[in-house]
Structure formats: structure tokens, C-alpha cells
Legacy VTK file of the C-alpha trace (Angstrom):
# vtk DataFile Version 3.0
C-alpha trace
ASCII
DATASET POLYDATA
POINTS 67 float
0.000 0.000 0.000
2.844 2.375 0.760
4.296 1.681 -2.679
0.965 2.505 -4.330
0.813 5.668 -2.233
4.276 6.639 -3.546
3.021 6.004 -7.068
0.011 8.245 -6.405
2.482 10.944 -5.377
3.607 11.092 -9.006
0.077 11.536 -10.333
0.943 14.910 -11.821
3.120 13.140 -14.375
1.359 9.778 -14.612
-2.316 10.649 -13.974
-2.409 7.598 -11.696
-3.855 9.164 -8.580
-5.337 7.079 -5.765
-8.670 6.544 -7.557
-7.074 5.261 -10.780
-4.660 3.040 -8.860
-7.578 1.654 -6.864
-9.533 0.828 -10.024
-6.549 -1.023 -11.476
-5.405 -2.842 -8.337
-8.659 -3.532 -6.465
-9.667 -6.707 -8.345
-6.279 -8.245 -7.524
-5.977 -7.012 -3.950
-9.531 -7.931 -2.941
-10.063 -11.002 -5.057
-12.898 -13.238 -3.925
-13.195 -16.884 -4.930
-16.873 -16.831 -3.955
-17.549 -14.025 -6.400
-15.620 -15.784 -9.158
-17.483 -19.022 -8.470
-20.830 -17.222 -8.698
-19.871 -16.182 -12.223
-20.699 -12.490 -11.887
-20.871 -10.751 -15.223
-22.245 -7.511 -16.611
-23.741 -5.162 -14.061
-23.084 -7.382 -11.037
-19.388 -7.654 -11.877
-19.142 -3.896 -12.425
-20.773 -3.188 -9.064
-18.424 -5.589 -7.287
-15.344 -3.969 -8.815
-16.755 -0.558 -7.900
-17.078 -1.557 -4.232
-13.575 -3.050 -4.263
-12.104 0.100 -5.796
-13.795 2.316 -3.194
-12.292 0.211 -0.408
-8.793 0.288 -1.933
-9.031 4.041 -2.559
-10.001 4.548 1.088
-7.037 2.465 2.222
-4.679 4.396 -0.069
-5.865 7.761 1.198
-5.495 6.631 4.823
-2.292 4.535 4.662
-0.557 6.473 7.432
-3.463 6.062 9.845
-4.065 2.383 9.018
-0.505 1.126 8.837
LINES 1 68
67 0 1 2 3 4 5 6 7 8 9 10 11 12 13 14 15 16 17 18 19 20 21 22 23 24 25 26 27 28 29 30 31 32 33 34 35 36 37 38 39 40 41 42 43 44 45 46 47 48 49 50 51 52 53 54 55 56 57 58 59 60 61 62 63 64 65 66
């Protein structure tokens, strides 16, 4: 998480601020076998990734307090 926070610090050059990093990394960081087994697709899959990205963005914006 600290590494991703450092990456977000370069968002002026990379446009990878905390929200974009969360969208990219959330499905890997918060992977759920139950969700994969249920075979989510379409809207359900989008909503799940959205929730995951919100959680990861929260963690990234509060790294110092959490860790």
C-alpha cells in the first residue's frame, strides 16, 4: 500500500492518482473466490469492482493512519 501511495504521489506526471490506482489494483488485492465461483458478469461484476475500488481508494488515502 505504501508503494501505491508513492506512485500516487507522481500523479501529476502519470495521472495515476489514488482513484485510478484503486480501479486497477482492487480486483487483484480484494479477489474473492466466492464471487468468481458465482460467475458475476455484466452489471453485477461492475458493481463488485466498484465496491472493491472504493475500499482500496479509502485504504490508499489513509495509509498512514491504518498502517
